[in-house]
C-alpha atoms as a printed R data frame, in Angstrom:
    type eleno elety resid chain resno       x       y       z
1   ATOM     1    CA   MET     A     1 153.577 175.226 129.498
2   ATOM     2    CA   ARG     A     2 150.112 176.300 130.695
3   ATOM     3    CA   PHE     A     3 148.655 175.077 133.976
4   ATOM     4    CA   ARG     A     4 145.097 174.752 135.162
5   ATOM     5    CA   ALA     A     5 143.931 176.180 138.461
6   ATOM     6    CA   PRO     A     6 144.739 173.090 140.611
7   ATOM     7    CA   PHE     A     7 148.359 173.182 139.474
8   ATOM     8    CA   GLN     A     8 148.544 176.912 140.149
9   ATOM     9    CA   ILE     A     9 147.213 176.369 143.660
10  ATOM    10    CA   LEU     A    10 149.678 173.521 144.201
11  ATOM    11    CA   PHE     A    11 152.498 175.701 142.948
12  ATOM    12    CA   ILE     A    12 151.725 178.608 145.308
13  ATOM    13    CA   ALA     A    13 151.091 176.380 148.334
14  ATOM    14    CA   ALA     A    14 154.277 174.404 147.846
15  ATOM    15    CA   ILE     A    15 156.386 177.554 147.538
16  ATOM    16    CA   ALA     A    16 155.118 178.640 150.933
17  ATOM    17    CA   LEU     A    17 155.924 175.207 152.334
18  ATOM    18    CA   CYS     A    18 159.459 175.231 150.929
19  ATOM    19    CA   ILE     A    19 160.178 178.630 152.448
20  ATOM    20    CA   ALA     A    20 158.869 177.426 155.798
21  ATOM    21    CA   LEU     A    21 161.274 174.468 155.836
22  ATOM    22    CA   PRO     A    22 164.384 174.749 158.002
23  ATOM    23    CA   ALA     A    23 167.576 175.813 156.291
24  ATOM    24    CA   LEU     A    24 169.759 173.209 157.963
25  ATOM    25    CA   ALA     A    25 169.503 169.443 157.793
26  ATOM    26    CA   HIS     A    26 170.479 168.579 161.352
27  ATOM    27    CA   ASP     A    27 168.567 166.771 164.064
28  ATOM    28    CA   PRO     A    28 167.764 169.305 166.833
29  ATOM    29    CA   SER     A    29 166.847 166.546 169.295
30  ATOM    30    CA   LEU     A    30 170.506 165.457 169.458
31  ATOM    31    CA   SER     A    31 173.008 166.794 171.972
32  ATOM    32    CA   GLY     A    32 176.380 165.584 173.127
33  ATOM    33    CA   ILE     A    33 178.488 165.406 176.297
34  ATOM    34    CA   ARG     A    34 182.169 164.510 176.035
35  ATOM    35    CA   ILE     A    35 184.257 164.015 179.187
36  ATOM    36    CA   VAL     A    36 188.030 163.864 178.771
37  ATOM    37    CA   TYR     A    37 190.315 162.800 181.641
38  ATOM    38    CA   ARG     A    38 193.737 164.445 181.641
39  ATOM    39    CA   ASP     A    39 196.644 164.161 184.093
40  ATOM    40    CA   ALA     A    40 195.633 167.040 186.351
41  ATOM    41    CA   ASP     A    41 192.088 167.917 185.275
42  ATOM    42    CA   VAL     A    42 188.909 166.853 183.482
43  ATOM    43    CA   VAL     A    43 187.530 168.614 180.391
44  ATOM    44    CA   VAL     A    44 183.750 168.577 179.935
45  ATOM    45    CA   ASN     A    45 182.392 169.491 176.493
46  ATOM    46    CA   VAL     A    46 178.719 169.980 175.642
47  ATOM    47    CA   THR     A    47 177.325 170.382 172.122
48  ATOM    48    CA   THR     A    48 173.735 171.227 171.320
49  ATOM    49    CA   HIS     A    49 171.654 173.086 168.773
50  ATOM    50    CA   ILE     A    50 171.203 176.748 169.548
51  ATOM    51    CA   SER     A    51 167.588 176.721 168.349
52  ATOM    52    CA   ARG     A    52 166.819 173.750 170.604
53  ATOM    53    CA   LEU     A    53 168.316 175.457 173.639
54  ATOM    54    CA   LEU     A    54 166.389 178.659 172.909
55  ATOM    55    CA   ARG     A    55 163.094 176.764 172.692
56  ATOM    56    CA   SER     A    56 163.833 174.957 175.932
57  ATOM    57    CA   GLU     A    57 164.317 178.325 177.614
58  ATOM    58    CA   GLY     A    58 160.928 179.519 176.426
59  ATOM    59    CA   GLY     A    59 161.861 181.841 173.605
60  ATOM    60    CA   THR     A    60 163.236 182.159 170.102
61  ATOM    61    CA   LYS     A    61 165.223 185.390 170.411
62  ATOM    62    CA   ALA     A    62 169.007 185.303 170.473
63  ATOM    63    CA   MET     A    63 170.625 184.888 173.880
64  ATOM    64    CA   SER     A    64 173.880 186.419 175.055
65  ATOM    65    CA   PRO     A    65 176.880 184.111 175.675
66  ATOM    66    CA   ALA     A    66 176.366 184.587 179.414
67  ATOM    67    CA   ALA     A    67 172.719 183.521 179.142
68  ATOM    68    CA   LEU     A    68 173.653 180.507 177.026
69  ATOM    69    CA   ASP     A    69 176.267 179.592 179.624
70  ATOM    70    CA   GLN     A    70 173.699 179.694 182.417
71  ATOM    71    CA   ALA     A    71 171.209 177.657 180.370
72  ATOM    72    CA   ILE     A    72 173.784 174.892 179.856
73  ATOM    73    CA   ARG     A    73 174.834 174.918 183.515
74  ATOM    74    CA   LYS     A    74 171.202 174.500 184.546
75  ATOM    75    CA   ARG     A    75 170.821 171.436 182.326
76  ATOM    76    CA   LEU     A    76 174.179 169.751 182.803
77  ATOM    77    CA   HIS     A    77 174.214 167.169 185.600
78  ATOM    78    CA   VAL     A    78 177.607 165.474 185.692
79  ATOM    79    CA   THR     A    79 179.370 164.105 188.763
80  ATOM    80    CA   ILE     A    80 183.106 163.564 189.048
81  ATOM    81    CA   ASP     A    81 184.226 161.253 191.849
82  ATOM    82    CA   GLY     A    82 180.727 161.471 193.296
83  ATOM    83    CA   GLN     A    83 180.483 165.280 193.339
84  ATOM    84    CA   GLU     A    84 178.335 167.227 190.870
85  ATOM    85    CA   ILE     A    85 180.517 169.711 189.013
86  ATOM    86    CA   GLN     A    86 180.095 173.426 189.694
87  ATOM    87    CA   PRO     A    87 182.185 175.142 186.990
88  ATOM    88    CA   LYS     A    88 183.859 178.406 187.899
89  ATOM    89    CA   SER     A    89 184.203 179.405 184.258
90  ATOM    90    CA   ALA     A    90 183.263 178.077 180.842
91  ATOM    91    CA   ASN     A    91 184.005 178.784 177.208
92  ATOM    92    CA   VAL     A    92 180.934 179.275 175.011
93  ATOM    93    CA   ILE     A    93 181.235 179.167 171.213
94  ATOM    94    CA   GLY     A    94 178.208 179.703 168.984
95  ATOM    95    CA   ASP     A    95 178.182 178.567 165.356
96  ATOM    96    CA   ASN     A    96 175.063 180.262 164.010
97  ATOM    97    CA   ALA     A    97 175.686 179.062 160.451
98  ATOM    98    CA   ASN     A    98 175.246 175.451 161.562
99  ATOM    99    CA   ASP     A    99 172.964 176.160 164.547
100 ATOM   100    CA   LEU     A   100 175.492 174.585 166.933
101 ATOM   101    CA   LEU     A   101 176.635 175.646 170.387
102 ATOM   102    CA   THR     A   102 179.804 174.327 172.033
103 ATOM   103    CA   TRP     A   103 180.253 174.736 175.781
104 ATOM   104    CA   GLN     A   104 183.450 173.719 177.582
105 ATOM   105    CA   THR     A   105 184.714 173.806 181.132
106 ATOM   106    CA   ILE     A   106 187.819 172.442 182.846
107 ATOM   107    CA   VAL     A   107 187.543 170.878 186.302
108 ATOM   108    CA   PRO     A   108 190.938 171.046 188.067
109 ATOM   109    CA   ILE     A   109 190.947 167.628 189.692
110 ATOM   110    CA   HIS     A   110 192.683 164.290 189.149
111 ATOM   111    CA   ALA     A   111 189.551 162.151 188.854
112 ATOM   112    CA   SER     A   112 188.862 158.443 188.567
113 ATOM   113    CA   THR     A   113 185.094 158.184 187.976
114 ATOM   114    CA   CYS     A   114 182.302 160.206 186.420
115 ATOM   115    CA   GLU     A   115 178.562 159.852 185.922
116 ATOM   116    CA   VAL     A   116 176.013 161.667 183.748
117 ATOM   117    CA   LEU     A   117 172.766 161.837 185.685
118 ATOM   118    CA   SER     A   118 170.438 162.952 182.902
119 ATOM   119    CA   ARG     A   119 170.062 164.021 179.287
120 ATOM   120    CA   LEU     A   120 170.437 167.658 178.414
121 ATOM   121    CA   TYR     A   121 166.669 167.936 177.743
122 ATOM   122    CA   PRO     A   122 165.010 165.331 180.022
123 ATOM   123    CA   GLU     A   123 161.638 167.076 179.717
124 ATOM   124    CA   ASP     A   124 161.480 166.070 176.053
125 ATOM   125    CA   PRO     A   125 160.886 162.313 175.551
126 ATOM   126    CA   ALA     A   126 162.290 162.534 172.013
127 ATOM   127    CA   SER     A   127 165.592 164.137 173.037
128 ATOM   128    CA   ARG     A   128 168.791 162.117 172.826
129 ATOM   129    CA   THR     A   129 172.229 162.807 174.288
130 ATOM   130    CA   VAL     A   130 175.412 161.057 173.177
131 ATOM   131    CA   VAL     A   131 177.963 160.625 175.967
132 ATOM   132    CA   SER     A   132 181.636 159.779 175.450
133 ATOM   133    CA   VAL     A   133 184.245 159.338 178.192
134 ATOM   134    CA   VAL     A   134 187.882 159.542 177.079
135 ATOM   135    CA   ARG     A   135 190.952 158.558 179.095
136 ATOM   136    CA   GLY     A   136 194.518 158.505 177.761
137 ATOM   137    CA   GLY     A   137 193.271 159.361 174.269
138 ATOM   138    CA   GLN     A   138 191.016 156.278 174.190
139 ATOM   139    CA   THR     A   139 187.227 156.148 174.485
140 ATOM   140    CA   VAL     A   140 186.580 154.062 177.598
141 ATOM   141    CA   ARG     A   141 182.817 154.522 177.959
142 ATOM   142    CA   GLU     A   142 180.008 155.455 175.581
143 ATOM   143    CA   ALA     A   143 176.301 155.854 176.052
144 ATOM   144    CA   PHE     A   144 173.287 156.953 174.078
145 ATOM   145    CA   LEU     A   145 170.858 158.523 176.506
146 ATOM   146    CA   ASP     A   146 167.192 158.550 175.566
147 ATOM   147    CA   ASP     A   147 163.824 158.113 177.252
148 ATOM   148    CA   GLN     A   148 164.560 154.432 177.936
149 ATOM   149    CA   HIS     A   149 168.184 154.975 179.060
150 ATOM   150    CA   PRO     A   150 168.144 158.359 180.832
151 ATOM   151    CA   ASN     A   151 171.596 158.322 182.474
152 ATOM   152    CA   LEU     A   152 175.128 156.917 182.481
153 ATOM   153    CA   LEU     A   153 176.064 155.520 185.882
154 ATOM   154    CA   GLN     A   154 179.368 153.966 186.891
155 ATOM   155    CA   SER     A   155 177.655 150.660 187.655
156 ATOM   156    CA   GLN     A   156 176.282 150.272 184.126
157 ATOM   157    CA   ALA     A   157 177.868 147.725 181.818
158 ATOM   158    CA   LEU     A   158 179.827 148.827 178.768
159 ATOM   159    CA   VAL     A   159 177.909 149.085 175.509
160 ATOM   160    CA   ARG     A   160 178.289 146.045 173.259
161 ATOM   161    CA   GLN     A   161 179.139 146.167 169.564
162 ATOM   162    CA   GLY     A   162 175.650 145.022 168.559
163 ATOM   163    CA   ALA     A   163 174.037 147.852 170.500
164 ATOM   164    CA   ILE     A   164 176.423 150.352 168.906
165 ATOM   165    CA   ALA     A   165 175.544 149.035 165.438
166 ATOM   166    CA   LEU     A   166 171.795 149.334 166.046
167 ATOM   167    CA   ARG     A   167 172.243 152.819 167.476
168 ATOM   168    CA   TYR     A   168 174.058 154.129 164.411
169 ATOM   169    CA   VAL     A   169 171.726 152.392 161.949
170 ATOM   170    CA   ARG     A   170 168.917 154.234 163.659
171 ATOM   171    CA   GLU     A   171 170.767 157.542 163.477
172 ATOM   172    CA   GLY     A   172 171.391 157.056 159.752
173 ATOM   173    CA   VAL     A   173 167.695 156.488 159.109
174 ATOM   174    CA   LEU     A   174 166.708 159.449 161.281
175 ATOM   175    CA   HIS     A   175 169.172 161.697 159.487
176 ATOM   176    CA   ILE     A   176 167.595 160.964 156.100
177 ATOM   177    CA   PHE     A   177 164.046 161.555 157.271
178 ATOM   178    CA   GLY     A   178 165.075 164.545 159.381
179 ATOM   179    CA   GLY     A   179 166.842 166.264 156.481
180 ATOM   180    CA   PRO     A   180 164.461 167.571 153.794
181 ATOM   181    CA   ASP     A   181 167.388 168.426 151.490
182 ATOM   182    CA   HIS     A   182 168.414 164.779 151.095
183 ATOM   183    CA   ILE     A   183 164.790 163.749 150.569
184 ATOM   184    CA   LEU     A   184 164.274 166.343 147.835
185 ATOM   185    CA   PHE     A   185 167.503 165.283 146.120
186 ATOM   186    CA   VAL     A   186 166.305 161.651 145.917
187 ATOM   187    CA   LEU     A   187 162.827 162.731 144.777
188 ATOM   188    CA   GLY     A   188 164.429 164.899 142.118
189 ATOM   189    CA   LEU     A   189 166.252 161.850 140.780
190 ATOM   190    CA   LEU     A   190 162.971 159.915 140.702
191 ATOM   191    CA   LEU     A   191 161.211 162.655 138.751
192 ATOM   192    CA   LEU     A   192 163.764 162.356 135.964
193 ATOM   193    CA   GLY     A   193 161.947 159.176 134.963
194 ATOM   194    CA   GLY     A   194 163.562 156.052 133.532
195 ATOM   195    CA   THR     A   195 163.235 152.376 134.317
196 ATOM   196    CA   LEU     A   196 163.732 150.637 137.651
197 ATOM   197    CA   LYS     A   197 167.071 149.321 136.358
198 ATOM   198    CA   SER     A   198 168.328 152.826 135.557
199 ATOM   199    CA   LEU     A   199 167.086 154.046 138.929
200 ATOM   200    CA   LEU     A   200 169.019 151.307 140.721
201 ATOM   201    CA   LYS     A   201 172.156 152.336 138.834
202 ATOM   202    CA   THR     A   202 171.620 155.910 139.949
203 ATOM   203    CA   ILE     A   203 171.060 155.030 143.605
204 ATOM   204    CA   THR     A   204 174.092 152.727 143.547
205 ATOM   205    CA   ALA     A   205 176.274 155.539 142.174
206 ATOM   206    CA   PHE     A   206 175.017 157.874 144.903
207 ATOM   207    CA   THR     A   207 175.693 155.225 147.567
208 ATOM   208    CA   LEU     A   208 179.241 154.529 146.396
209 ATOM   209    CA   ALA     A   209 180.079 158.229 146.247
210 ATOM   210    CA   HIS     A   210 178.792 159.249 149.650
211 ATOM   211    CA   SER     A   211 180.320 156.130 151.239
212 ATOM   212    CA   VAL     A   212 183.752 157.284 150.059
213 ATOM   213    CA   THR     A   213 183.533 160.848 151.370
214 ATOM   214    CA   LEU     A   214 181.716 159.797 154.550
215 ATOM   215    CA   SER     A   215 184.621 157.474 155.364
216 ATOM   216    CA   LEU     A   216 187.240 160.082 154.484
217 ATOM   217    CA   ALA     A   217 185.616 162.736 156.655
218 ATOM   218    CA   ALA     A   218 184.816 160.459 159.590
219 ATOM   219    CA   THR     A   219 188.406 159.203 159.766
220 ATOM   220    CA   GLY     A   220 189.818 162.720 159.529
221 ATOM   221    CA   VAL     A   221 191.511 162.286 156.134
222 ATOM   222    CA   LEU     A   222 189.464 165.024 154.449
223 ATOM   223    CA   SER     A   223 186.852 167.133 156.163
224 ATOM   224    CA   PRO     A   224 185.624 170.328 154.444
225 ATOM   225    CA   ALA     A   225 183.944 172.927 156.627
226 ATOM   226    CA   PRO     A   226 180.132 172.680 156.908
227 ATOM   227    CA   ARG     A   227 179.844 176.294 155.712
228 ATOM   228    CA   ILE     A   228 181.126 175.013 152.353
229 ATOM   229    CA   VAL     A   229 179.458 171.606 152.249
230 ATOM   230    CA   GLU     A   230 175.915 172.646 153.202
231 ATOM   231    CA   PRO     A   231 175.498 175.331 150.482
232 ATOM   232    CA   VAL     A   232 176.892 172.941 147.851
233 ATOM   233    CA   ILE     A   233 174.369 170.290 148.921
234 ATOM   234    CA   ALA     A   234 171.660 172.896 148.344
235 ATOM   235    CA   LEU     A   235 173.127 173.623 144.906
236 ATOM   236    CA   SER     A   236 172.967 169.921 144.050
237 ATOM   237    CA   ILE     A   237 169.208 170.091 144.579
238 ATOM   238    CA   VAL     A   238 168.983 173.091 142.246
239 ATOM   239    CA   ALA     A   239 171.063 171.235 139.630
240 ATOM   240    CA   ILE     A   240 168.798 168.176 139.726
241 ATOM   241    CA   ALA     A   241 165.724 170.402 139.389
242 ATOM   242    CA   MET     A   242 167.253 172.191 136.379
243 ATOM   243    CA   GLU     A   243 168.097 168.863 134.743
244 ATOM   244    CA   ASN     A   244 164.497 167.749 135.263
245 ATOM   245    CA   LEU     A   245 163.206 170.908 133.582
246 ATOM   246    CA   ARG     A   246 165.671 170.507 130.720
247 ATOM   247    CA   GLN     A   247 164.532 166.945 130.121
248 ATOM   248    CA   GLU     A   248 160.847 167.924 130.331
249 ATOM   249    CA   ARG     A   249 161.295 170.629 127.716
250 ATOM   250    CA   LYS     A   250 163.287 168.391 125.419
251 ATOM   251    CA   GLN     A   251 161.314 165.165 125.634
252 ATOM   252    CA   PRO     A   252 158.943 164.596 128.562
253 ATOM   253    CA   CYS     A   253 158.814 161.218 130.278
254 ATOM   254    CA   VAL     A   254 161.785 159.717 128.457
255 ATOM   255    CA   GLU     A   255 161.907 155.982 129.067
256 ATOM   256    CA   THR     A   256 165.122 155.088 127.282
257 ATOM   257    CA   GLU     A   257 168.452 154.843 129.016
258 ATOM   258    CA   ASP     A   258 170.342 156.637 126.212
259 ATOM   259    CA   ARG     A   259 172.445 159.477 127.540
260 ATOM   260    CA   ASP     A   260 171.146 158.878 131.050
261 ATOM   261    CA   LEU     A   261 173.104 161.397 133.101
262 ATOM   262    CA   ARG     A   262 171.499 160.521 136.410
263 ATOM   263    CA   PRO     A   263 174.258 158.144 137.614
264 ATOM   264    CA   TYR     A   264 176.851 160.817 136.904
265 ATOM   265    CA   TYR     A   265 174.850 163.485 138.701
266 ATOM   266    CA   ALA     A   266 174.232 161.109 141.575
267 ATOM   267    CA   PHE     A   267 177.900 160.132 141.900
268 ATOM   268    CA   GLY     A   268 179.207 163.693 141.675
269 ATOM   269    CA   PHE     A   269 176.776 165.141 144.157
270 ATOM   270    CA   GLY     A   270 176.928 161.987 146.292
271 ATOM   271    CA   LEU     A   271 180.517 162.945 147.076
272 ATOM   272    CA   ILE     A   272 179.252 166.220 148.527
273 ATOM   273    CA   HIS     A   273 176.323 164.639 150.372
274 ATOM   274    CA   GLY     A   274 178.788 162.224 151.989
275 ATOM   275    CA   PHE     A   275 180.490 165.147 153.705
276 ATOM   276    CA   GLY     A   276 177.055 166.273 154.883
277 ATOM   277    CA   PHE     A   277 176.387 162.812 156.326
278 ATOM   278    CA   ALA     A   278 179.760 163.011 158.084
279 ATOM   279    CA   GLY     A   279 178.701 166.288 159.684
280 ATOM   280    CA   ALA     A   280 175.596 164.596 161.056
281 ATOM   281    CA   LEU     A   281 177.699 161.692 162.284
282 ATOM   282    CA   ALA     A   282 180.000 164.129 164.071
283 ATOM   283    CA   GLU     A   283 176.956 165.562 165.865
284 ATOM   284    CA   VAL     A   284 176.002 162.095 167.071
285 ATOM   285    CA   GLY     A   285 179.566 161.357 168.129
286 ATOM   286    CA   LEU     A   286 181.817 158.795 166.465
287 ATOM   287    CA   PRO     A   287 183.278 156.222 168.897
288 ATOM   288    CA   LYS     A   288 186.995 155.759 168.317
289 ATOM   289    CA   ALA     A   289 186.991 152.257 169.754
290 ATOM   290    CA   SER     A   290 184.194 151.141 167.416
291 ATOM   291    CA   LEU     A   291 184.935 153.311 164.407
292 ATOM   292    CA   GLY     A   292 184.325 150.662 161.736
293 ATOM   293    CA   VAL     A   293 181.082 149.403 163.279
294 ATOM   294    CA   ALA     A   294 179.641 152.878 163.793
295 ATOM   295    CA   LEU     A   295 180.641 154.097 160.332
296 ATOM   296    CA   ALA     A   296 179.269 151.068 158.503
297 ATOM   297    CA   SER     A   297 176.080 151.054 160.578
298 ATOM   298    CA   PHE     A   298 175.389 154.746 159.990
299 ATOM   299    CA   ASN     A   299 175.899 154.219 156.263
300 ATOM   300    CA   ILE     A   300 173.489 151.276 156.311
301 ATOM   301    CA   GLY     A   301 170.944 153.447 158.101
302 ATOM   302    CA   VAL     A   302 171.297 156.123 155.429
303 ATOM   303    CA   GLU     A   303 170.687 153.509 152.731
304 ATOM   304    CA   ILE     A   304 167.634 152.159 154.542
305 ATOM   305    CA   GLY     A   305 166.205 155.666 154.700
306 ATOM   306    CA   GLN     A   306 166.842 156.261 151.003
307 ATOM   307    CA   ALA     A   307 165.405 152.869 150.091
308 ATOM   308    CA   CYS     A   308 162.201 153.684 151.988
309 ATOM   309    CA   ILE     A   309 161.810 156.891 149.970
310 ATOM   310    CA   VAL     A   310 162.424 155.091 146.662
311 ATOM   311    CA   LEU     A   311 160.136 152.149 147.463
312 ATOM   312    CA   ALA     A   312 157.331 154.485 148.515
313 ATOM   313    CA   ALA     A   313 157.622 157.090 145.748
314 ATOM   314    CA   PHE     A   314 158.704 155.147 142.668
315 ATOM   315    CA   PRO     A   315 155.610 152.887 142.334
316 ATOM   316    CA   LEU     A   316 153.242 155.803 142.972
317 ATOM   317    CA   LEU     A   317 154.952 158.019 140.408
318 ATOM   318    CA   ASN     A   318 154.952 155.220 137.826
319 ATOM   319    CA   LEU     A   319 151.269 154.490 138.427
320 ATOM   320    CA   PHE     A   320 150.402 158.173 138.087
321 ATOM   321    CA   LYS     A   321 152.473 158.483 134.904
322 ATOM   322    CA   SER     A   322 150.974 155.370 133.277
323 ATOM   323    CA   ARG     A   323 147.382 156.397 133.953
324 ATOM   324    CA   ARG     A   324 147.559 160.150 133.350
325 ATOM   325    CA   THR     A   325 150.654 160.926 131.330
326 ATOM   326    CA   ALA     A   326 149.772 164.531 130.512
327 ATOM   327    CA   ALA     A   327 148.906 165.313 134.130
328 ATOM   328    CA   PHE     A   328 152.133 163.681 135.277
329 ATOM   329    CA   VAL     A   329 154.189 165.870 132.938
330 ATOM   330    CA   LYS     A   330 152.638 168.990 134.471
331 ATOM   331    CA   PHE     A   331 153.055 167.571 137.964
332 ATOM   332    CA   ALA     A   332 156.739 166.737 137.385
333 ATOM   333    CA   TYR     A   333 157.330 170.190 135.898
334 ATOM   334    CA   VAL     A   334 155.755 172.001 138.846
335 ATOM   335    CA   VAL     A   335 157.428 169.826 141.476
336 ATOM   336    CA   SER     A   336 160.806 170.258 139.782
337 ATOM   337    CA   ILE     A   337 160.384 174.038 139.962
338 ATOM   338    CA   LEU     A   338 159.488 173.756 143.634
339 ATOM   339    CA   ILE     A   339 162.497 171.562 144.337
340 ATOM   340    CA   GLY     A   340 164.687 174.144 142.620
341 ATOM   341    CA   ILE     A   341 163.142 176.976 144.654
342 ATOM   342    CA   ALA     A   342 163.713 175.055 147.893
343 ATOM   343    CA   GLY     A   343 167.332 174.339 146.940
344 ATOM   344    CA   GLY     A   344 167.919 177.970 146.014
345 ATOM   345    CA   TYR     A   345 166.405 179.155 149.267
346 ATOM   346    CA   TRP     A   346 168.577 176.768 151.292
347 ATOM   347    CA   PHE     A   347 171.663 177.837 149.324
348 ATOM   348    CA   VAL     A   348 171.128 181.521 150.149
349 ATOM   349    CA   THR     A   349 170.271 180.944 153.821
350 ATOM   350    CA   ARG     A   350 173.202 178.594 154.325
351 ATOM   351    CA   LEU     A   351 175.639 180.883 152.553
352 ATOM   352    CA   PHE     A   352 174.322 183.940 154.410
353 ATOM   353    CA   PRO     A   353 172.912 182.622 157.729
354 ATOM   354    CA   GLY     A   354 172.406 186.163 159.002
355 ATOM   355    CA   LEU     A   355 169.479 186.587 156.599
356 ATOM   356    CA   THR     A   356 167.269 184.208 158.578
C-alpha cells in the first residue's frame, strides 16, 4: 500500500508519540497509607509510585533505599494516640517493574487512636491518598484524601456506602483514561469496522470477561503477578493491530458480520485486562468491609470510561469512512501499525523494565 506525504508525516510523528508514552498503565497521582493495629504494636504501610516520589524530590535519577526512606519519612504525617510517629527503622521495597515503592515501619505501642494529617503529596492538588485503618483483621476506617478532604481525623464520621461507590466509580473512569494501553485496545477494536450491533457484542464480551477476572483477583481467588499480566496486555494490543492489518489486506472496510472474530478477541483478552484492572484497584485499596460495593463501582467506572471512548470515536470513524473511504483505509492501516508498534514497545519495556 502506497501512502502520500501527509500519511508518511502522520506515521513518523505517531511513532515518536508512541515511544514517548509511559510503559505502565498506573495512576502516579495515587498513593496509599495502611495502618494495622496489632496486640502489641501498630504497622504502618505506605505505597507510592517511585517515579512520583522522585519527581517530588526534584529529580528523575534513581535514589538509594536510604534516600527513599528519608523521602517517605519527610512526607508521612501520622499520629498514634496523639503523637506523631518517629520510626526508628523501616523496610523499603522497590518494585521497578511496576514503578511501585512499599515502605513499612512497626511502632511498638498498644494504641487506640490514629490520625493521618495530610496526603503524601499535599503540594500537588491532583494527588490522592487512600487510607485504611485495620483492627482485628477488619477495616474500621477508610478515607480518600484529596484536595477537598486533605486529612483523616479521629473526629470525622465514617465514610458511607454511597460515598464509597462514587469514589470507586471515579477511580474506574480515571484508570481507563490514565492508561493508554486500554484506550488503544478499544480503538483497535473500533478500527476493525463492522456495524454498531457487532461493536456492542464485542464490548459486551470484553466487559463480561474482565468482570470475571477482576472479581477473581480482587477477592484473592486468582491473582497473577503484574510482571506477567502487564506484558500480556501489551501483547493483546499487538494482536488486535495484526488482526486489523490482516482484515485490511484481505478485504478493507468489511461491513458484514460473517466470521466476526472481534467478540472472541475481546473476551479472550478481556480476561487478561481484568487482571490489569485488579492491579489498579489494589493500588487504590480495596475496602474489606465494602468489597461488593467497591468492586461493582470500580467496574462501572471502567465501563463508563470505555463507553466514552466508543461514543466519541465510533461516530467520527464512521463519518470519515462514509465520506472518504479510500482515505479511511489508509488511515486505518497506518493507525493499526502505530497501535502495534506501541503495544510491542510496551511489551518489551514491561518484560525488561531495566531497558527504560
